[in-house]
C-alpha positions in Angstrom: -57.2 -22.4 -11.4 -54.6 -24.2 -13.7 -55.9 -22.2 -16.7 -55.4 -19.0 -14.8 -51.9 -20.0 -13.9 -51.2 -20.8 -17.5 -52.5 -17.4 -18.6 -50.3 -15.5 -16.2 -47.2 -15.5 -18.4 -49.4 -14.3 -21.3 -50.7 -11.5 -19.2 -47.3 -10.5 -18.0 -46.1 -10.4 -21.6 -49.0 -8.2 -22.7 -48.5 -5.8 -19.8 -44.8 -5.5 -20.6 -45.6 -4.9 -24.3 -48.2 -2.2 -23.4 -45.7 -0.5 -21.0 -43.0 -0.4 -23.8 -45.6 1.0 -26.3 -46.6 3.7 -23.8 -43.0 4.7 -23.4 -42.5 4.9 -27.2 -45.6 7.1 -27.6 -44.5 9.3 -24.7 -43.5 12.2 -27.0 -46.1 11.5 -29.7 -48.5 14.3 -30.4 -51.3 11.9 -31.4 -50.9 9.9 -28.2 -50.8 13.1 -26.1 -53.9 14.5 -27.7 -55.8 11.3 -27.1 -54.7 11.2 -23.5 -55.8 14.8 -23.0 -59.3 13.9 -24.2 -59.4 10.8 -21.9 -58.0 12.5 -18.8 -59.1 16.1 -19.2 -59.8 17.0 -15.6 -56.6 15.3 -14.3 -54.6 17.1 -17.0 -56.1 20.5 -16.1 -55.1 20.0 -12.4 -51.5 19.1 -13.4 -51.0 22.0 -15.9 -50.5 24.8 -13.3 -48.1 22.7 -11.3 -46.0 21.8 -14.4 -46.0 25.5 -15.5 -44.9 26.8 -12.2 -42.2 24.2 -11.6 -40.6 24.5 -15.1 -40.7 20.7 -15.4 -39.6 19.7 -19.0 -42.6 17.4 -19.4 -46.2 18.0 -20.3 -49.1 16.7 -18.2 -50.1 14.2 -20.8 -46.6 12.8 -21.0 -46.5 12.5 -17.2 -49.8 10.6 -17.2 -48.3 8.2 -19.8 -45.3 7.6 -17.5 -47.7 7.0 -14.6 -49.8 4.5 -16.6 -46.7 2.7 -17.9 -45.3 2.5 -14.4 -48.5 0.9 -13.1 -48.6 -1.7 -15.9 -44.9 -2.5 -15.5 -45.0 -2.9 -11.7 -48.2 -4.9 -12.0 -46.4 -7.2 -14.5 -43.5 -7.6 -12.1 -45.9 -8.5 -9.3 -47.5 -11.2 -11.4 -44.1 -12.6 -12.2 -43.2 -13.0 -8.5 -44.7 -15.1 -5.7 -45.1 -18.8 -5.1 -48.8 -19.1 -6.0 -51.6 -17.4 -7.9 -53.0 -15.4 -4.9 -49.6 -14.1 -4.0 -49.0 -13.1 -7.6 -52.2 -11.1 -7.8 -51.7 -9.5 -4.4 -48.1 -8.5 -5.3 -49.3 -7.2 -8.7 -52.0 -5.0 -7.0 -49.5 -3.8 -4.4 -46.8 -3.0 -6.9 -49.3 -1.3 -9.2 -50.2 1.0 -6.3 -46.5 1.8 -5.9 -46.4 2.5 -9.7 -49.1 5.2 -9.1 -47.3 6.8 -6.2 -43.7 6.9 -7.5 -44.3 9.5 -10.3 -46.4 11.6 -7.9 -43.6 11.3 -5.3 -41.1 12.5 -8.0 -43.3 15.4 -8.8 -43.6 16.4 -5.2 -39.9 16.1 -4.7 -39.3 18.4 -7.7 -41.7 21.0 -6.2 -40.1 20.7 -2.7 -36.6 21.0 -4.2 -37.6 24.1 -6.2 -39.3 25.7 -3.2 -36.2 25.0 -1.0 -33.9 26.6 -3.6 -36.2 29.6 -3.8 -36.2 30.0 -0.1 -32.4 29.8 0.0 -32.2 32.5 -2.7 -34.6 34.9 -1.1 -32.2 36.5 1.4 -29.7 37.4 -1.4 -32.6 38.5 -3.6 -34.0 40.8 -0.9 -30.5 42.3 -0.2 -30.0 42.8 -4.0 -33.3 44.6 -4.4 -32.6 46.7 -1.3 -29.1 47.8 -2.5 -30.5 48.6 -5.9 -33.2 50.8 -4.5 -30.8 52.6 -2.2 -28.5 53.2 -5.2 -31.3 55.2 -6.9 -33.2 52.6 -9.0 -36.9 52.2 -8.9 -38.5 49.0 -7.7 -39.2 47.7 -11.2 -35.6 48.5 -12.3 -34.3 46.6 -9.2 -36.4 43.6 -10.2 -34.9 43.7 -13.7 -31.4 43.7 -12.1 -32.4 40.7 -10.1 -33.6 38.8 -13.2 -30.2 39.4 -14.9 -28.0 38.6 -11.8 -29.7 35.6 -10.2 -30.5 32.1 -11.3 -33.8 30.2 -11.5 -36.2 29.7 -9.9 -35.9 33.3 -8.4 -35.1 34.9 -11.8 -38.0 33.0 -13.5 -40.5 34.0 -10.8 -39.5 37.7 -10.8 -39.6 37.7 -14.6 -43.2 36.5 -14.4 -44.0 39.5 -12.1 -42.4 41.9 -14.5 -44.3 40.4 -17.4 -47.6 40.9 -15.5 -46.7 44.6 -14.8 -45.9 45.1 -18.5 -49.4 44.0 -19.6 -51.0 46.6 -17.3 -51.3 44.8 -13.9 -50.5 47.1 -10.9 -47.2 46.4 -9.2 -48.9 45.8 -5.8 -51.3 43.3 -7.3 -48.6 41.5 -9.2 -46.5 41.1 -6.0 -49.6 39.9 -4.1 -50.3 37.3 -6.8 -46.7 36.2 -6.7 -46.9 35.7 -2.9 -50.1 33.8 -3.1 -48.6 31.5 -5.8 -45.4 30.7 -4.0 -46.8 30.3 -0.4 -43.5 31.5 1.2 -43.6 33.3 4.5 -40.5 35.4 3.7 -42.1 36.5 0.4 -45.3 37.4 2.3 -43.3 39.7 4.5 -41.5 41.2 1.5 -44.7 41.8 -0.3 -46.3 43.5 2.8 -43.3 45.7 3.3 -43.2 46.8 -0.4 -47.0 47.5 -0.5 -46.9 49.5 2.7 -43.8 51.5 1.6 -45.5 52.3 -1.7 -48.6 53.6 0.1 -47.0 55.5 3.0 -43.4 56.1 1.9 -40.1 55.3 3.8 -36.7 53.8 3.3 -37.5 50.6 1.4 -33.8 49.7 0.9 -33.1 49.7 4.6 -36.2 47.6 5.3 -35.3 45.0 2.7 -31.7 44.8 3.9 -32.9 44.2 7.4 -35.3 41.6 6.1 -32.4 39.9 4.3 -30.4 39.8 7.5 -33.3 38.3 9.5 -33.9 35.6 6.8 -30.2 34.6 6.9 -30.3 34.2 10.7 -33.5 32.2 10.6 -32.1 29.9 7.8 -29.1 29.3 10.0 -31.2 28.3 12.9 -33.4 26.1 10.7 -30.2 24.3 9.5 -29.2 23.6 13.1 -32.7 22.2 13.9 -32.6 20.0 10.8 -29.3 18.5 11.9 -30.4 17.9 15.4 -33.7 16.3 14.4 -32.3 14.2 11.5 -32.1 11.0 13.7 -35.7 11.4 14.8 -37.0 11.8 11.2 -35.0 8.7 10.1 -36.3 6.8 13.1 -39.9 7.5 12.0 -39.2 6.2 8.5 -37.5 3.0 9.8 -40.2 2.3 12.4 -42.9 2.7 9.9 -41.2 0.8 7.0 -39.6 -2.1 8.9 -42.8 -4.0 9.8 -44.0 -3.8 6.1 -40.7 -5.0 4.8 -40.6 -7.9 7.3 -44.2 -8.8 6.4 -43.3 -9.1 2.7 -40.2 -11.1 3.5 -42.0 -13.5 5.7 -44.8 -13.9 3.1 -42.2 -15.3 0.7 -40.5 -17.5 3.3 -43.7 -19.0 4.7 -46.7 -18.1 2.6 -49.1 -20.6 4.2 -48.8 -18.9 7.7 -48.8 -15.4 6.4 -51.8 -16.0 4.1 -53.9 -16.3 7.3 -53.7 -12.5 7.7 -55.6 -12.1 4.4 -58.0 -15.0 4.6 -59.2 -14.9 8.2 -61.3 -12.1 9.9 -58.9 -12.0 12.8 -56.0 -11.4 10.4 -57.8 -8.5 8.7 -58.4 -6.9 12.1 -54.7 -7.4 13.1 -53.6 -5.8 9.8 -56.0 -2.9 10.3 -54.9 -2.3 13.9 -51.2 -2.5 12.8 -51.7 0.0 10.0 -53.5 2.5 12.3 -50.9 2.2 15.0 -48.0 2.5 12.6 -49.5 5.5 10.9 -50.2 7.2 14.2 -46.7 6.6 15.5 -45.2 7.9 12.3 -47.4 11.0 12.4 -46.6 11.7 16.1 -42.8 11.3 15.7 -42.9 13.7 12.6 -44.9 16.2 14.6 -42.4 16.1 17.5 -39.3 16.7 15.3 -41.0 19.5 13.2 -40.1 22.8 14.7 -41.1 26.0 13.0 -39.4 29.3 13.7 
């Protein structure tokens, strides 16, 4: 045991050194190629997400950041705690946090982009409708939108135009766009355009009406978000407070808290607590989530 305690500073130093080296090789082509070979399937799953989100990183670089975060947080865990068991437990716990933090950042980027796209859609629909009513074709109206609007809307419409320029039918390009974005307003827009192209009608009037409806729905959604903000924050506090207090008490009185991890009854109490906390968090979030 004493030997293990003496080796902990060496392990911490090695982990910090490895983390720094990973950061330095973040933009190295050789390091990225090696990582692609080692994590091919994971990289393949990340590529479509990075391409669609316009994130200024490559999947290999993101994986390097993830590995570096795991090693760094594990080293911080080994450097904390009053005894060897606590150090190892904190290292494993913080290493898990190091895995989740980059993924959380990636999901936040996707959520932020999707939110901005949804906010832009009403103006985009109105712009296309007005352009069509002024005598432009649908493709010409989409080109106007690319010039007049910002990303991500301009980028997504540009991808649609690029698909049509290589021979893909307009209806198919719009349907693929709707499937890629998974946005209900875009689904309605695509359905209206496809039906109008098949049966005829005043597409400009339909799109202007759609834009007005989207604006009203966004206004109601904003009011709902404001009214349910307290409930959402309460769910986060109720779920996170017991975990935070458990960590604090472990550092204050590790002998008592260690019983939760060394006795079968403690394992059962931790399991029951985790299940009830997760169920309560899920129920509260379901209550405050209102779709219109």
